[in-house]
C-alpha positions in Angstrom: 76.6 66.0 85.3 79.5 68.5 85.0 79.4 72.0 86.5 78.6 73.9 83.3 75.5 71.7 82.7 74.4 72.0 86.3 74.8 75.8 86.1 72.8 76.0 82.9 70.0 73.9 84.4 70.0 75.9 87.7 69.9 79.3 85.9 67.2 78.2 83.5 65.1 77.1 86.5 65.8 80.4 88.2 64.7 82.4 85.1 61.5 80.3 84.9 60.8 80.8 88.6 61.4 84.6 88.3 59.2 84.9 85.2 56.3 82.8 86.5 56.2 84.4 90.0 56.9 88.0 89.3 54.8 88.7 86.2 51.9 90.2 88.2 54.0 92.6 90.2 55.9 93.6 87.1 52.6 94.4 85.3 51.5 96.4 88.3 54.8 98.3 88.3 54.5 99.0 84.6 51.0 100.5 85.1 52.2 102.7 88.0 55.2 104.0 85.9 53.0 104.5 82.8 50.6 106.7 84.7 53.5 108.8 85.9 55.2 109.0 82.5 51.8 110.3 81.2 52.1 113.1 83.7 55.7 113.9 82.6 57.7 111.6 84.8 60.9 109.6 84.3 62.3 106.5 86.0 65.5 106.7 88.0 67.5 103.6 88.8 69.8 103.2 91.8 71.7 99.9 91.6 74.1 98.6 94.2 76.3 97.1 91.5 74.7 93.9 90.3 74.0 94.6 86.6 70.6 96.4 86.7 71.6 99.9 85.7 74.5 99.0 83.4 72.3 96.5 81.6 69.1 98.6 81.2 70.3 102.2 80.7 71.3 103.5 77.3 71.1 100.1 75.6 70.0 99.2 72.1 66.4 98.2 72.3 66.0 100.0 75.6 64.1 103.1 76.8 65.8 106.4 77.5 63.0 106.9 80.1 65.4 105.0 82.5 68.0 107.3 84.1 70.9 106.4 86.3 71.0 107.6 89.9 74.3 107.3 91.7 76.1 109.1 94.5 79.4 108.9 96.4 81.1 110.5 99.3 84.8 111.1 99.3 86.8 112.5 102.3 90.5 113.2 101.9 92.4 113.8 105.1 95.8 112.0 105.2 97.7 111.5 108.5 100.8 109.6 109.4 100.2 105.8 109.1 101.2 105.2 112.7 98.4 107.5 114.0 95.3 105.8 115.1 92.2 107.9 115.9 88.8 106.8 117.1 85.9 108.4 115.2 84.8 111.6 116.9 81.1 110.8 116.4 79.8 107.3 117.0 77.0 105.5 115.2 75.8 105.5 111.6 75.2 108.8 109.8 71.7 109.5 108.7 70.5 112.2 106.4 72.6 111.1 103.4 69.5 110.1 101.6 67.8 113.4 102.0 71.0 115.2 100.7 71.2 112.9 97.7 67.5 113.4 96.8 67.9 117.2 97.2 70.9 117.2 94.9 69.3 114.9 92.4 67.0 115.6 89.5 64.2 113.4 90.7 60.9 115.1 90.2 57.4 114.8 91.8 56.0 112.7 88.9 59.0 110.4 88.7 59.5 106.8 89.9 62.6 105.3 91.5 63.8 101.7 91.1 66.4 100.4 93.6 68.3 97.2 92.8 70.1 95.3 95.5 70.3 91.6 96.4 70.6 92.0 100.2 68.8 95.3 100.7 70.4 96.1 104.0 73.1 98.7 103.5 73.0 101.9 105.4 73.1 104.5 102.5 70.7 102.5 100.4 68.1 102.4 103.2 68.7 106.1 104.0 68.0 107.0 100.4 64.9 104.7 100.2 63.5 106.3 103.3 64.1 109.8 101.8 62.3 108.7 98.6 59.3 107.5 100.6 59.3 110.7 102.7 59.2 112.7 99.5 56.2 110.8 98.2 58.0 109.2 95.2 56.9 105.7 94.4 59.7 103.2 95.1 60.1 99.9 93.4 62.6 97.4 94.7 64.4 94.6 92.8 65.8 92.5 95.6 65.6 89.1 97.3 63.3 89.0 100.3 64.4 85.4 100.9 68.0 86.6 101.4 67.3 90.0 102.9 64.9 88.8 105.5 67.7 86.8 107.2 70.0 89.8 107.5 70.1 92.6 110.0 69.7 96.1 108.6 72.7 98.4 108.8 70.5 101.4 109.2 69.3 102.8 112.6 65.7 102.3 111.4 66.2 98.6 111.4 64.4 98.3 108.0 65.4 96.6 104.8 64.5 97.6 101.3 61.8 95.1 100.8 60.0 96.5 103.9 60.1 100.1 102.6 59.3 99.8 98.9 55.8 100.3 97.4 56.3 97.3 95.1 58.9 94.5 95.4 60.1 92.6 92.4 61.8 89.4 93.8 64.9 88.5 91.9 64.5 85.0 93.3 68.1 84.7 94.6 68.6 82.3 97.5 70.2 83.1 100.8 73.8 83.8 100.0 72.9 84.3 96.3 75.0 81.5 94.9 73.1 78.4 93.7 75.3 75.3 93.4 77.2 73.2 95.9 80.5 72.0 94.4 82.3 69.1 96.0 85.6 70.2 97.5 84.7 73.9 97.5 83.9 75.8 100.7 81.2 78.1 99.1 78.5 77.7 96.6 79.0 78.7 93.0 76.9 80.8 90.5 74.9 83.8 91.8 71.3 84.2 90.7 70.6 87.8 91.5 72.4 89.7 88.7 71.1 87.8 85.6 67.7 87.4 87.2 67.4 91.1 87.9 68.5 92.0 84.4 65.9 89.6 83.0 63.2 91.0 85.2 64.0 94.6 84.2 63.7 93.7 80.6 60.3 92.1 81.4 59.4 95.4 83.1 60.5 97.4 80.0 58.3 95.2 77.8 55.3 95.6 80.1 55.9 99.3 80.3 56.0 99.7 76.5 52.6 97.8 76.4 51.2 100.0 79.1 52.3 103.2 77.4 51.0 102.2 74.0 47.7 101.4 75.6 47.7 105.1 76.7 48.5 106.2 73.1 52.0 107.1 74.2 54.7 105.8 71.8 57.9 105.7 73.8 61.3 106.3 72.3 63.3 103.1 71.9 67.1 103.4 71.2 68.8 101.6 68.4 72.4 100.3 68.3 75.0 103.0 67.5 77.1 100.3 65.9 74.8 99.8 62.9 75.5 101.7 59.7 73.9 105.1 60.4 73.4 104.1 64.0 74.9 107.1 65.6 72.7 109.4 63.5 69.6 107.4 64.5 70.7 107.5 68.1 70.9 111.3 68.1 67.5 111.5 66.4 66.0 109.3 69.0 67.5 111.3 71.8 66.3 114.5 70.3 62.8 112.9 70.1 63.0 111.9 73.7 64.1 115.3 74.8 61.3 116.9 73.0 58.5 114.6 74.1 59.8 113.5 77.4 59.1 109.8 76.7 
């Protein structure tokens, strides 16, 4: 079997495994979110860069309830290239998560979803702990199989799957890639990105069902590339801004 056929088979099996094992937690997540949307809440998505926010936010057929949450820290202080200086303060910085949350627009009735395959990086864990401290429900889309074999980069020693209220397993294996290829040093074909996007659309579907069951008709965006699509998009955004869902 050539590599493209092996990849198709492996990814189809990975999708099937994700769908069959994660449906119950997805439905629980949808119920949690729907209750908070009914109270005026939104859903904020922080993604470490593996498709989740770019796939799910502001997409045709998607929900404007999902809002992107990002942050960055930039320090500019050039010195001669020959100068080498040890950091004045040792250890990892904490408190970044609290700062981000204070500067964000996350509200008391909101929910936060964090997407990461390894779930160990310092800033991600710091933000997750701040979210929990603030009493905001936290849903993780991660791989406990992968993450559990990695040390946390945060002083707390925790990984995301150990902090979140609900964990949606993206079913990625340790190392993420799925296929051994003869002659290559590393495996080919990561599972986490496509699986996470697939699971997030499952969550969107479950959330729509949960909202409709509460007599809440959520705004769904249409494609701006259709004839009249931009006008329809503006109409849907105005509806969302008015109703909050």
